[in-house]
C-alpha positions as CSV (number, residue, x, y, z in Angstrom):
1,X,-17.8,-78.3,-128.2
2,X,-14.8,-75.8,-128.7
3,X,-12.3,-74.6,-126.2
4,X,-13.6,-72.3,-123.7
5,X,-11.2,-69.3,-125.0
6,X,-13.2,-66.5,-126.5
7,X,-11.5,-66.8,-129.7
8,X,-12.1,-70.6,-129.9
9,X,-16.0,-70.2,-129.1
10,X,-16.1,-67.2,-131.5
11,X,-14.6,-69.3,-134.1
12,X,-17.4,-72.1,-133.1
13,X,-19.9,-69.7,-133.9
14,X,-18.9,-68.6,-137.3
15,X,-18.5,-72.2,-138.2
16,X,-21.7,-73.0,-137.4
17,X,-23.2,-70.2,-139.4
18,X,-21.4,-70.7,-142.5
19,X,-22.1,-74.7,-142.1
20,X,-25.9,-73.7,-142.4
21,X,-25.5,-71.0,-145.3
22,X,-23.3,-73.7,-147.0
23,X,-25.9,-76.3,-146.3
24,X,-28.8,-74.0,-147.7
25,X,-26.7,-73.2,-150.7
26,X,-26.4,-77.0,-151.7
27,X,-29.8,-77.8,-150.9
28,X,-30.9,-74.5,-153.7
29,X,-28.6,-76.3,-156.0
30,X,-30.2,-79.6,-156.0
31,X,-33.9,-78.4,-156.0
32,X,-32.7,-76.5,-158.9
33,X,-31.3,-79.7,-160.8
34,X,-34.3,-81.8,-159.8
35,X,-36.4,-79.2,-161.3
36,X,-34.6,-79.1,-164.6
37,X,-34.7,-82.7,-164.8
38,X,-38.6,-82.8,-164.3
39,X,-38.7,-80.3,-167.0
40,X,-36.9,-82.1,-169.5
41,X,-39.0,-85.6,-168.4
42,X,-41.9,-82.9,-169.2
43,X,-40.5,-81.8,-172.9
44,X,-40.7,-78.2,-171.6
45,X,-37.8,-76.8,-173.6
46,X,-38.7,-73.3,-172.8
47,X,-38.6,-73.7,-169.5
48,X,-35.3,-76.1,-169.2
49,X,-33.3,-73.0,-171.3
50,X,-34.3,-70.6,-168.6
51,X,-33.8,-72.8,-165.8
52,X,-30.4,-73.8,-166.8
53,X,-29.2,-70.3,-167.3
54,X,-30.0,-69.7,-163.6
55,X,-28.6,-73.0,-162.8
56,X,-25.0,-72.1,-164.3
57,X,-25.1,-69.3,-162.3
58,X,-25.7,-70.8,-159.0
59,X,-23.1,-73.4,-159.8
60,X,-20.5,-70.9,-160.9
61,X,-21.3,-68.8,-157.5
62,X,-20.7,-71.9,-155.7
63,X,-17.3,-72.9,-157.0
64,X,-16.4,-69.3,-156.7
65,X,-17.1,-69.4,-152.8
66,X,-15.4,-72.5,-152.3
67,X,-18.9,-74.4,-151.2
68,X,-18.5,-77.2,-153.9
69,X,-15.2,-78.0,-155.9
70,X,-14.9,-76.5,-158.9
71,X,-14.4,-79.7,-161.0
72,X,-17.6,-80.7,-159.6
73,X,-18.9,-77.2,-161.1
74,X,-17.7,-78.1,-164.2
75,X,-19.2,-81.8,-164.2
76,X,-22.9,-80.3,-163.4
77,X,-22.6,-78.1,-166.1
78,X,-21.4,-80.3,-168.5
79,X,-23.8,-83.0,-167.6
80,X,-26.9,-80.4,-167.8
81,X,-25.5,-79.0,-171.3
82,X,-25.5,-82.7,-172.6
83,X,-29.0,-83.5,-171.6
84,X,-30.1,-79.9,-172.8
85,X,-28.5,-81.1,-176.3
86,X,-29.9,-84.5,-175.8
87,X,-33.6,-83.0,-175.8
88,X,-33.6,-80.5,-178.0
89,X,-32.2,-83.2,-180.8
90,X,-35.0,-85.7,-179.5
91,X,-37.8,-82.8,-180.0
């Protein structure tokens, strides 16, 4: 628990709220990535294109806000793009 000063208690409350918001965002990202993998497995290329566009936007927003590192964001986007290209080449 934080120290018992007013500012420390407020900082602790803010940290809790921020941590919950960040966890929710990371959960949204993981769910989106799973959905893309499922669409690729089902060979639904139209669905994949729209899902990738939305997911890349989400990744960029998260990197901008510092929820994930920018190199992590780049790695996610690169791997997504490679999978989409491989799937469209195979189709």
